[in-house]
C-alpha positions, 0 to 999 in steps of 0.5 A: 161101054167101059169094062169095069173090074170086079167091084171087090177088085175095085175096092181093094184097089181104092182102099189102098192107102185110104184113111176112111171112107164114108160110107164104104157100104155106099161106094160099093152100091155106087160102084155096082150100079156103075158096073151094071150101067157102064157109067163111070163115076164122077170123082172129084179132088179139089186143090186150092191154088195157095202154093206154088210148088207141089211135094210128095205130100200133096201127091197121096191124094192126087195118086188116089185120083189116079187109082179110080181114074186106072178103074175107068171112072171120071177124075175131076181136078177141080182148081179153087181159084175162087176158094183160093181167094177165101183161104181154107181155115183149116188146122189155122188159129188166126185168119189166113192172109187173101192171096190176089187175083193175080197170085191165084192165076200164076199158082193155077198155071203152075198146078196144071203142069204138076198134076199131070205128073200123076193123072192121064192128061187125056182122061182128066177133067180139070175145072175151076170152081170160078166157072159157078161162082163167078155167076153167083148172085146175092141171092144164090149166096143166100140160098146157099147159106141158109142151107146150113146153121151157125152151130153146124158150122162151130162143130168145126174143131178149128172154130170151136177152138177159136171161138171158145178162146175168143179169138177171132172168126171172119165171116168168109171164113164161115163161108169156106165149107159152104162154097167147097161143099157146093163145088161138089153140087155144081160138078154133081160128085159121086165121090170126093177125095181129101186129106184127113184134115179136110173131112169136115168140108168133105161132109159138108158137101154130102150134106148140101147135095143132099139139101140140093136134091142130089144124091150123097156123095161117097167122102174118101180121106187119105192120111197126111204123109210124114216127112222124112223125119218120119214124125211131122207130117211133110212140110216145105217149112219144116225143112223134111219135104220132097219136092216133086221138081227136085232134081233125080238125084237129090230126090233120090237121095232123100228117100234112100234116107228114111227109115225101113219103117217110112218105107213101107208107109211110102209104098202104099201111099205115093206108089200104085204097088198093090197091097199083096205085092207089098206085103210079098216084098216085105217077106222076101226082099231085103230093105235096102233092095226095097227101098232102091225100087222105091227111090228109082219109082218115085224119081221116075214119076217125074222125071223120065226113066233113064234120069231115075236110073242115073240117079240110083247109079250117082247115089251108089257111087257117092254113098257105097262106093265113095266115088264122085257121081257124073253129076257132082260138081268140080270146083277149081280153087286157086291156092292164095285163098287157102294157102296156110304156109309158104313152106313146103316142109311136111312136119307131122301134118298127115297127107289124105292125098296120096303121093307119087313122089313124097319130094315132088315140089306140087305138095302144098299145106292149106286150111281145109276149113277155107276149101270147104267153104270156097266149095260150097259145102259150108258157108262159114270157116266157123262151120266148116271147122266145126264140121271137121271136128265132128268127123263129118268131113270125108275125102275119098273114103277117109275122114278129115280130122284136122284143120290144116292138111297136105294137098297136091296141087292140080290133083281132083279129088272128091269131097264130101260133107253129109250128102253134099259132095264135090270135085274139087281140084286146086291150083297154083296161078302163075 
């Protein structure tokens, strides 16, 4: 018989990072019954495989499913390979283009691999809603649609707005909340999780369970995570996302770029750190140290622990000690591509490359803007020139403010533009 923690202790862990619980009294009753009988709750999270890659915003609700799993309950990750072909109308002002069966299946395979970065694969039930909808008959769909009214469906804000604006609503879109809701009936869910934008669909599941003679599930919603800008929701299309497949140093650096205020929110929504420990950290830990710990934790969730430690070391080299991280690419550039003059006279051009002997013959004048392009730090000469004028380019710990400058051939230097860094060596082919 499972040994469940006291109900109050479970609730504290479950409520961390939750937006709303409908209803908390019902959840408490379910937890008390579960503990008395030694029977775990069936906790469901459904995701349609409409995109192949997940970002940290998707993992907020996944981590909440993990919290139930940590407490000994049954975590059910349901892949909506049937609902994905309909397309969730949530937040849409127009009909979503349907995906093909092949696209759904390809994305579903990547989802299975990605969610186990958070969930325990040995303790997670993975299911597909095509398992029951593939056997649905026309009679079954008639009985399902009879459980809900058109007026109830049009209470959904997305549909109401489109109806008022006289924008088309396809019939299959109206089916989506019913189909998603029936998943809870098929799985006999005790609790269903979802983002706050899924509240309507989750509540339909409660209604349908009652209509099919089951006890209604508890609905738990999680907040929508803000992206790196701290304002808009995390989204790859908005360019403010952190993908869970990104390289360790890139992921670490993005986390270190967030504000101190957002850092606390990320601790709450993206880690398993208890609320009491977060409060203690706020009082006793310097924000920089706390942010480094956050970045190391998150990178360690998706990469080996040693990769997280190496990312921290490389980030410190790059942004705190102006050194090149070991992972920084070395770019060798032929002199003829960036040469500014055949003369070896230095004139009034300052040198950013320290020379052992000012008269040595390996000094050259170069177009530094061209070096930035050749190194892949700027897309064009125009962009490179603009960045130099904005004082955004650095060689070692010095700021570059000239388009033409001197270099020493065959001497490696660290170039940095914003968060991008390259080790660069200019050589003369002979």
